[in-house]
N, C-alpha and C positions, 0 to 999 in steps of 0.2 A: 505493498500500500503507500503508494507517493504521499509524501507529507512535506509541503514545503517547508515549514516553519523549522523542521528540524536541521536545515542546512545554516541556518543564522542564528542558532540558539546555543547555549552550552548547559546540559543538565549537571546537576550533581544532588546527591543526597546523605540525609542523615536520620538517625534515628528520634523518635519522642520516645522518652521514656519515664514511667511514670513513678511514683514513692515504692511500688513494688520491684522496681528494676526490672519491669516488662515494656517491651516496646509495645507501645499502644496507637503507632502510626507512623508513617514514613512523612520528612519533611522533603518536599524536592524545590530545588532552588532553580531557579530560571533564571539566566541570565544574557544579554545580548551580547552577540560578536561587534556589534557595532552602533554603539548608545543613539537612542533617537531614530533606529530604521525601523519602516514600517513592518509589524509581524502581525498574525492574524491567529487569536485569541482561539476561533473556532476550530482551527487545525490543531492548535495545543490541548485544547480540552478534547479532540479525536483521539490523539496520541494518549493520552492520560487514562481514556476510559477503556482503552485497551487492557493497563494493566490494573486501576481500580474501576471496576464498571458499577453500574448502579447498585447499590444493598450490598457492595462488596465491603474490603478494608478501607479505613480511610487514609487520605492525602492531605497533608498541607503545602499548601501552595506557597513559596517564598518567590514573586517575582521581582525581579530587579531593574526592569524595563518599566517606566512610566506609563508610555503610549500603552505597552503590553496589557498592565494591567488597569488602565484605564477601560481597554478593550474588554478584557475579560469580565470584570464586574457586570458588563452589560450583556454579556453571552450565556445566560443561564447556565453555570456550571451543574454538575449533579449535585444533590444533596449530600453524597458522602465527601465530597472535596470541601477543605477547610480553608478560608481564603485570609492571607496575611495583608492587613491595610498598614501603611505605615501611616501614622499620626497627621502629619501635614494632608495627607490625600483626606483621613477621615475627617479631619477638620474643617475641610473646603466645602462650604454651605451648598455648592452645586453638586456634591457627592449624596449628598442627604436622601434624596429620593430613592438610589440607587442602593444604597448601603441597606435600607429598610425593606426593600426588596427582595436581597439576597438574605435578607433573615428570614421574611413570611416566606420564602422558596425551600428552605430548611436548611441552608448552609452556616456553618458554624465559621464566625468572623472573629479574626485575634487583631488587636491593636496592637502595632509594633512600633515600640518608643514612645517616649515621655511627650504628650501634647504641649505645645507653648502655650495654648489657653484650653479653658476646659472645654470639653465636649458639651454640646446643645444637652441638656437633659432627656430629651426624647431618642438621643444615639445612643447614649450609654448602655443601656440595656440590650443593644443589638450585637456586643461585645460579648461574647464567652469569657475571654482570657485575654490578659495583656501578654506582650511578650517583651522582656526586659531583658536587655544585653548584660552580662556580667561586667563587663567595662563601666557602663552605666548606671549601674545598680548602687544608689545612694544607701543601702543597707548591708553593700557586702561588708562592710567592715564593722558591724555593731557586734556587741558581745552577745553571748547566748541568752534569750529571755527578756533582751532590751531591746526597745525598739527606737530606731534614728527619728529625732526629733523633726516633726515636719512634713515626715512623710506618711502618705495616706493613701492606701488601696482599696479602691472600691470594687473591685473584680479580682479574682484569682489570679496568677500569674504563674508563666512559663518562662523559666530563664535560659536563655540562649547564649553560646560563644563559652561552653561549658568543656574543658578539656583534660579535668583530671579527676579522679576519683574522689579525692577529696574537695573541688570542687562543687562537684554532685552533691557530695553529703551536705555540705556546708548549705546549698541552694535548698534542699529541701529541708535542712534545720530552719531556713530563714520563713519556710511557708510556702515553697515552690510547688505547685502541683506535678509538675512533670521537667524535664529538661531537654533541649534541643542540640545536638551534638553528637562528640564522641568521645565521653570521657576514658579515654584509653592510655592518653600520658601518664607514665609514672604509676600504672597499675601494680607493677609489682611490689612496690613500698608498700601499696595500701592493701593489697589484698588480706582476707583472713583467712584463706585457706592454704593449706601446705602444699607446694609443688609435687608432683608426681603421685597424685591421688590413685588408690586401688584401681578404679575404672579406665586411669590414664595409663598405667601400667601394664594391663591388660592388652590395651590397645596398641602400645609399642611394641609389644611379643606378638600380638598377630601382624602387627604390618612387616615386622622382621621375618615372619613364617612365610606369610603369604608373598612376600620378595622372593624368598630362598624356593617357593613354590612347594614347601611340604605336604605332607600327606593329607587329605581331609580329615582324617579320625583324627590327628594330630591338633587342626586349627580348632575343631570341635570342641577339643578338652579344654583349650585355652579359653575356648568364649564361655563355656560352662563354668567358668569362675565366678563370672558375674552374668547374670540373668539378666539386668535389667538394659545390658549393652546387647546383648542377645535382641531382645525386643525393639529397642533403638534401631538396629541396623534394617532390622523386617519393616519396622516403620520406614525409613529413608527409601529403600529399596523398592518399596511398593506404594512411593508415593506417585501422584500424576507427574512430577519434572522428570521420574526416571523414564517414563515411557514405556513401560513394557506392557505386553497384551494381556499377559497370564500372570495371576499373582503367585509371590515366591512365598513357599509355606515353611522353610526350612533351610539353615545354617549351609547344609550339605546341597540343597537345592539351589542356592544362590550360586554357590561356587561354581557347579555344572553349569548352571546357565550364562552365567556374566564371565565366568573366566577370572584368574588370577589378577590381570591388571586391572580390570575394571572395577573388582571388589575391592581392590589396594584403593581406589579412590575415594570409595567412599567410607571407608576404615579412615582416611585423612580426615576427611569431613565431621568424621565422630569424634576423633582426637581434637579436631580443633573447637569441639562445643562439648566437651567432657566434665568440664569444672562445675562444681557445684556452690561456688560463690557467686550469690546474686549480683555484684559488684562487677565480676566479669561477663556478664551479658551483653553489655553493648558489644565489647571487644569479640566476643563469639559471634555477635552478630555481622561485625564486620568484617571477619574471618570469612565467613559463608560468602557473602556479597563479592569479596575480593576475589576469589576464586571462581565462583560462577563469570562475574566480569571477564577475567582475564582470560576464560575460556569462551566468552560471547565474542571477545575482539579476534580470536584467530579460527572462528566457526567455519568461515569460508575460504581461508586460505591456508590453513595448519592441516597437518594430516593427524592421524588418530592420536599417534603417540605425542607431537607436541600439543594438542588439547590436554589430553590428560596429565602433561607435565606443568603447562602453565595454569591449569586447576589445582594441582597439588601447591606449586609456589604459591598463589595466593591464599588458598587455605591456611598452610603455614607461615604464612607472613608474619603472624603476631603470636606465635608459641614460644618464643623467646620471653614474654610478658607471662604467658601462660604456666610454663614452666622453671621462670626465674633463673634462666640460664642463658647464656650467648649462644649464638647461632653454630658458632664454628665448636662450641663444646656440645651443643645440644644434638646436632646432626651426625655426630659420632655412632649415636646410640639408635637414630630412626635414619632408615634408607632412603635416601632421595637421589633422583637422576643428577648427575653431574651440573647441567644447565641450572635445576632449580638450586643445587648448593652456591653458584659461583652470585646467583641474585640475590638469594639471603645471607650468606655468610659474609662475600666478598664485595656486594654492590657492584655488581659487574655481570658480563655475560649477555646473550640476546634477551632473556626475560625481563632483566631489569629495567628497560623503557617501559613495559607492559606494566611490572610493580609500580612505577612511579606515577603512570595516567591511573591507575586503578586509587593509587594515593589523592590524586587528585582530584577525582569527581566526586571525595567525601568531604572536600573542604573548601575548593578552590573555583574563581567566577572562569567566567567564557574566554579571557586571552590566556590564561594559565594553560586551560586545559587543553585549548587549540593550539597552543605552542606544543604540548607532551603529544599529542595526536599527530602533529605535521613531523615529528622525529619519528614517529613508526609511520608515515605515509598514508595517513589515516585521515578522513574528514570529519567534521564536526559531526554530518548525518550518520556516518558509521559509529561514530561514539556513542552518540545519544540513543541510537538504536540498540547498542549493548546494554547502555544503562538500563533500558525499558525493558529489555529481553532478561536482564539481570533481576531486576524486582519481580518479573513475573514469576520466573523460575524461583527464586529465592520464598515467593509467596505460598507456593505449592509444595514445600517443603516442611512448612512450619503446622 
């Protein structure tokens, strides 16, 4: 399906994480390659509906182009599409009828930033939450249990710009209902779970044995040490994302049908999501999407071996934080292809640019994403389609 707007924007994504450390929505940031360019909101909504159809999961749109945002406000997005409105747009009297119409049709509206003047009383109820960036939060330095003088909040707030677990916990202490961003920096030092939990140890052993193509009976014996992992593995393999026409009923059946190489990829996915520490959930969320995104990038040009390797490279890209070990030490115990080792341990090799692009679509805007894409001789349209394909596939695994 040809969607012209995908040629002129860059899509990036991050999770919306609530107090229970559950990802409750995806934030999709849309930035224009050329500010002020004419972009069609109906085309953007058409692309978004492929990932988030009516009645499905929620997405929060952070539109960085004023022209595109104004067009989108009048284009009747689906009710599950949340719309972030900068305070200067919310305070413009000309936008009042449109804002009220968005609320009437069921869209959740988020007020982004502190208004220079108070919102009209009739508009305040239109906004369910406000988004307050951590850098601009006047309460960020207040002591626990104390309120910063002169700071009054009439609606619940969501904190953006959160990059560490400590910042996330502090935001929730101040009353944030959710955070937007990737609290994965310094996760090692703040994690309460011990590295190398039993289920992780089982997975590492399984990966080594699958890599060595050991007998199925030996592999089953290892898996039986952790029935929970066996259940998770069956759930992943039977998910719509895997695309199998028959249901796999046992680990033995999985090996016979999939083969060792394809099975190893799903063990890698399980390894990256095996931590029981709730604060690690955003990190695991990122790991899965990095792997799927990198595979999407080479879906049309790479061979099966390359697709498998870049998937593992992305999924393993945060294992150093999960295991609290540097990659050069960690990868001595977990067998990975040489090109994956180069990207993770040495920051070199043919997969390193793909990994950099995967990191860029988590945080950056159009010029940065476009620069990384051009280095791989890829267009913004190809990159954006990989983003949308990633989010579609990832939703089928959850």
